[in-house]
Phi, psi and omega in degrees: 000131178286131176273134179248134176278151175303133174231127181283329172298324184291323175292327184285323182290319176294325178294320176303310171303320178278352190291338180199163180273084174223154189248087191288151163271158172306327176295315179306311187293307173303319178296329179286326192264328185307327174304309180260358178225075192301335182267005177282132184255157173303320181297324177300314182304305174313305182298314180284334167298319177303311183293316186296313179294316175307324182271352178083011173283335184218156178260125173270123176267097174268119171245139180306130175065032181218161176282150178297135178246157177233131184247134173278350172280096177271006178284154183289124175201170187245167188240145172253117179242144176284127172295340183265301183260359180061015178297151183247138172222138180290132170274136181265061177229168184292144172280126189270080178309328183295345179289322177298321185291319181299307178297323179295317182289318183283332186251359181062039181254159166258106185269127176282321178184179178212157193236121184237120183236139183254140182242150179197185171252128176291163184304322183296314184287322180298326185278337184273107189273005184267000000 
């Protein structure tokens, strides 16, 4: 088993993700941390995000035609995305494991998990008529 050394940079990236219920991009995290951690590079942020997602400490959200986001909520869950401002919100509904079973059965595949995204106009964008 590979032994991983403690990394202050990794912990501050992780702490930033966990600081609020937001779905950060690497650029979001870098911009937030660069002010107080002058030696931090964007490459370091990307490497640590990759490590954190590979080890299951954060969830990497990859959507078609969009930049990857990182979520501190590692439980299986769905997302709601605004079609205007592209904000992402966790949906507080049950995760439907039976979908994996239906696809597995119908197509003879071993499904690991699935990603279901709902699109809408958030209340801020719906009220903004410009």
